[in-house]
C-alpha positions in Angstrom: 38.6 43.2 47.3 39.0 44.5 43.9 35.8 44.9 41.8 37.3 42.8 38.9 37.9 39.9 41.2 34.4 40.2 42.7 33.0 39.9 39.2 35.1 36.9 38.4 34.2 35.1 41.6 30.4 35.9 41.1 30.7 34.5 37.6 32.3 31.3 38.8 29.7 30.8 41.5 26.8 31.4 39.1 28.4 29.0 36.7 28.8 26.2 39.3 25.2 26.6 40.3 24.0 26.6 36.8 26.1 23.4 36.1 24.2 21.7 39.0 20.9 23.0 37.8 21.0 21.7 34.2 23.2 18.7 34.6 20.5 16.4 33.2 19.2 19.0 30.7 16.1 19.8 32.8 15.2 22.7 35.1 16.0 22.1 38.7 12.3 22.4 39.7 11.4 19.4 37.5 14.3 17.4 38.9 13.1 18.2 42.4 9.6 16.9 41.5 11.0 13.6 40.0 13.2 13.2 43.1 10.1 13.6 45.4 8.6 10.4 43.8 11.8 8.3 44.2 10.8 6.9 47.6 7.5 5.8 46.2 9.3 4.2 43.2 11.7 2.3 45.3 8.8 1.0 47.4 7.0 -0.1 44.2 10.0 -1.9 43.1 10.6 -3.6 46.4 7.0 -4.7 46.7 6.8 -6.1 43.2 10.3 -7.6 42.9 10.8 -9.0 46.3 7.7 -8.3 48.5 4.3 -9.9 48.7 3.3 -8.8 45.1 6.2 -11.0 43.7 4.7 -13.2 40.9 1.3 -11.6 41.4 1.1 -10.4 37.8 1.7 -13.9 36.5 -0.6 -15.5 38.9 -3.5 -13.1 38.3 -3.1 -13.5 34.6 -3.0 -17.2 34.7 -6.2 -17.2 36.7 -7.8 -14.8 34.2 -6.8 -16.6 31.0 -7.4 -20.1 32.3 -10.9 -19.2 33.2 -11.5 -17.0 30.0 -9.2 -18.5 27.4 -11.1 -17.1 24.3 -12.5 -13.6 24.4 -13.6 -13.0 20.8 -15.2 -9.7 19.9 -19.0 -10.0 20.2 -18.9 -13.2 22.2 -20.5 -14.0 25.5 -17.2 -15.2 26.7 -15.7 -11.8 26.3 -18.6 -10.1 28.2 -18.2 -12.7 31.1 -14.5 -11.9 31.2 -15.3 -8.1 31.4 -17.7 -8.8 34.3 -14.9 -10.6 36.1 -12.5 -7.7 35.6 -15.1 -5.1 36.8 -15.9 -7.2 39.9 -12.1 -7.6 40.6 -11.5 -3.9 40.4 -14.5 -3.0 42.5 -13.5 -5.5 45.2 -10.2 -3.6 45.6 -12.0 -0.3 46.3 -10.8 1.7 43.3 -12.5 4.9 42.3 -14.9 5.3 39.4 -15.0 1.7 38.4 -17.3 1.3 35.4 -17.9 -0.1 31.9 -18.4 2.1 28.9 -20.5 0.7 26.1 -19.0 0.1 22.6 -20.6 -1.3 19.5 -18.4 -4.2 18.3 -18.5 -6.6 15.5 -19.6 -10.2 16.0 -18.2 -13.1 14.0 -17.9 -16.8 14.7 -15.5 -19.4 13.2 -17.5 -22.6 13.4 -16.0 -25.8 12.0 -13.3 -25.6 9.3 -10.9 -27.8 7.4 -8.9 -27.9 4.2 -7.3 -30.7 2.2 -5.0 -31.0 -0.7 -6.6 -33.5 -3.1 -4.1 -33.5 -5.9 -1.3 -34.3 -6.7 -1.0 -35.9 -3.2 -3.8 -36.1 -0.7 -3.1 -34.6 2.7 -4.9 -32.4 5.2 -3.9 -28.9 5.9 -4.2 -26.9 9.2 -6.2 -23.7 8.6 -7.7 -20.9 10.5 -10.3 -18.6 8.9 -9.5 -15.0 9.0 -11.7 -12.6 11.0 -14.8 -11.4 9.1 -14.3 -14.1 6.4 -17.5 -15.5 5.0 -18.0 -19.4 5.0 -18.4 -21.8 2.2 -22.2 -21.9 2.5 -22.3 -25.4 4.2 -20.6 -27.2 1.4 -17.0 -28.1 0.3 -15.4 -25.5 -2.0 -13.1 -27.3 -4.4 -10.9 -25.7 -7.0 -7.6 -25.6 -8.9 -4.8 -23.7 -7.2 -2.6 -20.8 -8.2 0.3 -19.9 -6.0 1.9 -16.4 -6.0 4.5 -14.7 -3.9 3.2 -11.1 -4.2 0.2 -9.0 -5.4 2.3 -8.0 -8.4 2.8 -11.6 -9.4 -1.0 -12.2 -9.1 -1.7 -9.3 -11.3 0.7 -10.5 -13.9 -1.2 -13.9 -13.9 -4.7 -12.3 -13.6 -5.9 -14.2 -16.7 -5.3 -17.5 -15.0 -7.1 -16.6 -11.8 -10.8 -17.0 -12.5 -12.4 -19.9 -10.7 -9.2 -20.8 -8.8 -8.2 -20.8 -5.1 -5.3 -18.3 -4.8 -2.5 -19.2 -2.3 -0.4 -16.4 -1.1 3.2 -17.5 -0.3 4.5 -14.0 0.5 8.0 -13.6 2.1 8.3 -12.4 5.7 9.6 -8.8 5.4 8.4 -7.6 8.9 4.8 -7.5 10.2 3.9 -4.1 8.9 4.7 -4.9 5.3 3.7 -8.5 5.3 0.3 -8.2 7.0 -1.2 -6.6 3.9 -1.6 -10.0 2.4 -3.7 -11.1 5.3 -5.8 -8.0 5.4 -6.4 -7.5 1.7 -5.5 -10.7 0.0 -9.1 -12.0 -0.4 -10.4 -9.0 -2.2 -7.4 -8.6 -4.4 -7.9 -12.3 -5.5 -11.6 -11.7 -5.9 -10.9 -8.9 -8.2 -9.7 -11.4 -10.8 -12.4 -14.0 -10.2 -10.9 -16.2 -7.5 -13.4 -18.4 -5.6 -11.3 -18.4 -2.3 -7.9 -17.4 -0.9 -5.4 -19.0 1.4 -2.8 -16.8 3.0 0.5 -18.0 4.5 0.5 -17.1 8.2 2.1 -13.7 8.9 5.0 -15.0 11.0 8.8 -15.5 10.6 8.8 -18.9 12.2 6.5 -21.9 12.3 6.1 -25.3 13.8 3.1 -26.1 11.6 1.0 -23.4 13.3 -1.5 -21.3 11.4 -1.9 -17.7 12.6 -5.3 -15.9 12.3 -6.1 -12.2 12.3 -8.4 -9.7 10.8 -9.1 -9.2 7.1 -11.1 -6.5 5.3 -13.3 -6.9 2.3 -13.1 -4.3 -0.4 -16.8 -3.5 -1.2 -15.9 -3.1 -4.9 -15.3 -6.9 -5.2 -17.2 -10.1 -4.3 -16.7 -11.6 -0.9 -14.9 -14.9 -1.0 -13.8 -17.2 1.9 -10.2 -16.6 3.2 -8.1 -18.5 5.7 -4.6 -18.7 6.9 -2.4 -21.7 6.3 1.0 -22.7 7.8 4.3 -21.6 6.5 5.0 -25.3 5.8 2.0 -25.9 3.7 2.4 -22.6 1.8 5.9 -23.6 0.8 4.9 -27.1 0.0 2.2 -25.7 -2.4 4.8 -23.4 -3.9 7.1 -26.3 -4.7 4.3 -28.3 -6.3 3.3 -25.3 -8.3 6.9 -24.5 -9.4 7.0 -28.2 -10.7 3.8 -27.5 -12.8 1.9 -30.0 -10.8 -1.9 -29.7 -11.0 -3.0 -28.8 -7.5 -6.5 -29.1 -6.3 -7.7 -28.0 -2.8 -11.0 -28.6 -1.1 -12.0 -26.4 1.9 -14.9 -26.0 4.3 -15.8 -23.2 6.6 -18.8 -22.3 8.8 -17.5 -18.7 9.4 -20.3 -16.2 9.8 -20.7 -12.6 10.4 -23.6 -11.1 12.5 -24.9 -7.6 13.3 -22.9 -5.5 15.7 -23.4 -6.1 19.4 -22.6 -4.2 22.6 -19.4 -4.7 24.6 -17.7 -2.5 27.2 -14.3 -0.7 27.9 -13.3 -1.1 31.5 -12.3 1.9 33.6 -10.9 2.2 37.1 -9.1 5.1 38.9 -7.0 6.3 41.8 -8.1 9.9 42.2 -5.3 12.5 42.3 -4.8 14.6 45.4 -4.2 18.0 43.8 -5.3 17.9 40.1 -7.9 15.1 40.1 -9.3 16.4 36.8 -6.0 15.6 35.1 -5.1 12.1 34.3 -2.4 9.6 33.3 -4.1 6.8 31.2 -2.7 3.4 30.8 -3.9 -0.1 29.9 -4.1 -3.0 27.5 -6.9 -4.7 25.5 -9.2 -7.3 26.8 -10.2 -9.4 23.7 -8.2 -12.0 21.9 -8.7 -14.4 19.0 -10.5 -17.7 19.5 -7.2 -19.6 19.5 -4.7 -19.9 22.2 -5.5 -18.0 25.5 -4.4 -14.5 24.6 -2.0 -14.5 27.5 0.6 -12.7 25.4 -1.7 -10.7 23.1 -2.9 -8.9 25.2 -3.3 -10.5 28.5 0.2 -9.4 29.6 -0.5 -5.8 28.8 -3.8 -5.9 30.5 -2.5 -7.5 33.7 0.7 -5.3 34.1 -1.7 -2.4 34.0 -4.2 -3.8 36.5 -1.4 -4.9 38.8 0.3 -1.5 38.6 -2.9 0.1 39.9 -3.2 -2.5 42.7 0.5 -2.0 43.7 0.1 1.7 44.0 -3.1 1.4 46.0 -1.5 -1.2 48.4 1.3 1.2 49.1 -1.3 4.0 49.6 0.6 6.3 47.2 -1.7 9.1 46.0 -0.2 11.1 43.3 -1.1 14.7 42.4 -3.2 13.8 39.3 -5.5 10.8 38.7 -4.4 7.5 37.5 -6.8 6.0 35.1 -6.7 2.3 34.1 -8.5 1.7 30.7 -8.9 -1.8 29.4 -10.1 -1.6 25.8 -12.5 -4.1 24.1 -12.5 -5.4 20.5 -9.0 -4.3 19.5 -8.4 -7.2 17.3 -11.4 -6.7 14.9 -10.7 -3.0 14.2 -9.7 -1.0 17.3 -13.3 -0.5 18.1 -12.8 0.0 21.9 -9.9 2.4 21.4 -11.7 4.5 18.9 -14.9 4.6 20.9 -13.1 5.7 24.1 -11.2 8.4 22.1 -14.4 9.8 20.6 -16.1 9.8 24.0 -13.2 11.6 25.8 -11.2 13.5 23.2 -12.4 16.8 24.6 -10.4 15.9 27.7 -7.1 15.8 25.9 -5.6 18.9 27.4 -5.9 17.2 30.8 -4.2 14.0 29.7 -0.6 14.0 30.7 0.5 10.7 29.2 -1.3 7.8 27.6 0.3 4.3 27.6 -0.6 0.9 26.2 1.2 -2.3 26.2 0.2 -4.4 23.2 3.5 -5.8 21.8 4.0 -8.6 24.3 5.4 -8.4 27.8 8.8 -9.9 27.7 12.0 -8.9 29.4 11.4 -5.0 29.8 14.0 -2.6 28.5 12.1 0.7 29.0 9.5 2.6 26.9 8.8 3.6 23.4 7.9 7.4 23.6 6.2 9.8 21.2 6.3 13.4 22.2 8.4 16.5 22.2 12.0 16.6 23.1 11.2 18.3 26.4 8.8 15.6 27.4 11.2 12.9 26.3 13.9 14.4 28.6 11.5 14.2 31.5 10.6 10.6 30.7 14.4 9.7 30.6 14.9 11.2 34.0 11.8 9.4 35.3 13.1 6.1 34.1 16.6 6.4 35.6 15.6 4.6 38.8 14.8 1.6 36.7 18.4 1.3 35.5 19.0 -1.4 38.2 16.6 -3.8 36.4 17.9 -2.6 32.9 14.5 -1.0 32.0 15.5 2.7 31.7 15.8 3.1 28.0 13.5 5.6 26.3 13.3 5.0 22.6 12.1 7.9 20.4 8.9 6.9 18.5 6.5 4.1 18.7 4.5 5.5 21.6 1.3 5.6 19.5 -0.1 2.0 20.2 -3.2 0.4 18.7 -5.8 1.9 21.0 -4.0 5.2 21.7 -2.9 6.4 18.3 -5.6 9.0 18.0 -4.6 10.7 21.2 -1.0 10.9 20.1 -1.4 11.7 16.4 -4.5 14.0 16.5 -4.2 15.6 19.9 -0.4 15.5 20.5 -0.8 13.8 23.8 2.5 12.2 24.8 2.3 8.5 24.3 4.3 5.4 25.5 4.3 1.7 24.7 6.3 -1.0 26.5 9.7 -1.7 25.0 10.7 -5.3 25.8 12.7 -8.0 24.3 9.9 -9.2 22.1 11.8 -10.5 19.1 9.8 -13.8 19.3 6.5 -12.1 19.6 5.2 -13.0 16.1 6.2 -16.7 16.6 3.1 -16.9 18.8 1.0 -14.0 17.7 -2.8 -15.0 16.9 -2.0 -18.7 17.2 -2.7 -21.7 19.4 0.7 -21.0 20.8 -0.3 -17.8 22.6 -0.6 -19.2 26.1 0.9 -18.7 29.5 3.8 -20.9 28.5 5.2 -18.0 26.5 5.4 -15.7 29.6 7.9 -15.5 32.4 7.1 -14.5 36.1 10.3 -12.5 36.6 9.8 -10.5 33.3 6.2 -9.8 34.1 7.3 -8.5 37.6 9.9 -6.2 36.1 7.5 -4.9 33.5 4.9 -4.2 36.3 7.6 -2.3 38.3 8.4 -0.2 35.2 4.8 0.4 34.4 3.7 1.4 37.9 6.8 3.5 38.6 6.3 5.4 35.4 2.6 6.3 35.8 3.1 7.2 39.4 6.0 9.5 38.7 4.4 11.2 35.8 1.2 11.7 37.7 3.2 13.3 40.6 4.7 16.1 38.5 3.4 19.6 39.1 2.3 20.0 35.5 1.2 17.7 32.7 3.9 16.6 30.3 4.7 19.4 27.9 3.4 19.2 24.3 6.0 21.4 22.8 9.7 22.3 23.4 13.1 20.9 22.5 15.4 23.1 24.4 16.4 20.7 27.3 17.8 18.2 24.8 19.2 20.5 22.1 20.7 23.2 24.3 22.1 21.2 27.2 22.9 17.7 25.8 26.4 18.8 24.6 27.1 20.8 27.8 27.3 17.8 30.1 31.0 16.8 30.2 31.6 16.2 33.9 35.0 14.9 33.6 36.3 17.9 31.7 33.9 20.7 32.5 33.7 20.2 36.3 37.5 19.9 36.6 38.1 23.0 34.6 35.6 25.1 36.6 37.0 23.9 39.9 40.4 24.8 38.8 39.4 28.3 37.7 37.5 28.7 41.1 40.6 27.8 43.1 42.7 30.2 41.2 40.3 33.1 41.6 39.9 32.4 45.4 43.7 32.3 45.8 44.2 35.5 43.8 41.4 37.2 45.9 43.1 36.3 49.2 46.4 37.7 47.9 44.9 41.1 47.1 42.2 41.5 49.7 44.1 43.3 52.5 
């Protein structure tokens, strides 16, 4: 054989091997590690979607929220629900089941009502906002000014003193609209308002007020603040635009107390090889005192609990520890999430991935992911077996959820949040409509299968997910053209082999 032909043949062989090795943009060693988990992943899917865990997530969640419908921060009901969760986890034999104390706010709603007195008398549905003060045991009555924005209120600031300010802000998305709920009271108090009413932060309403947290600016007086329905806010706007003299009377027994002690809930399946390294996943326990919190965040809590239960039932023991964390008092200011981070942030190098589901559990599409390109490529490969349930998409960004953001932002731990068809989430958010009726058994099952498969596969890798590195995506993503590249290489290989045979003897 001529040496030139030998070089060509060697090159072709190496090229073919390389093509196989990087066909997904990842080193072969990592692909092999992910492949090693696929039997476990298939068993998870079969058990959850068609085995004896089918509908288990829905049924467990229904039992929990039917028994503990309101789990308000600082309440005895929340602590009873936490006792229930701890007993449930202990009864299943998980490792390291315990509660971790957290100082949380305590606030109660009490009785409340509001009424338009003039120009037409009619009651209004209201929900005081979290941390609002009450009306000191008396009706608070005053003339009304209606505005669509902070800027409009500032332009009318000379008319505000002694009024009840009504915010009829447009829905422009939750992130940009919620500022009226969170800061509207203090902005109105700045100009002398005696109370504030805020249109519910939702794009859709069937006469349903939506509550939520608000924050007082210590530079201004505290005034009562409540949410009203979209319908009433628009009614008041029409009356105001017609120069009607509007008077409202409102009453609220809302009251704040000193902080009290709650608990985060922790349970684990210890890893077989790297038990000091963890994959953390969970949801938050608390909800508002309306509805049953089945959507926010009972669904996220229960797909996480069920994921751990499924993995244990299958006797799957990954290389590193699976750690379920259920956070307390998310709604009043992320108290449980922050406390957990402060207590454990020195462990961040040993956290491979942190996941929280807190945007509703609807039909799952995959995961939001925040991390480097290398880690994202690994996650994309891990989710490929979920393609048969249409849950294999990895969206860049959004992996820093409410209770996990510190880990992702400050410590650069890769983070994920459930990506589901949650377009209707804010229809029910923080309202009486957040009940089991919002949820679907099959969607919860598919989300559980996605959640369990992901945490198991990530925990079974040889190393924690990388914090840096873009090369698998940037260098290899344009190389994978099987229909063209593979055909060309095979043609070149055949030619070289034929030519070698012609000149060997």
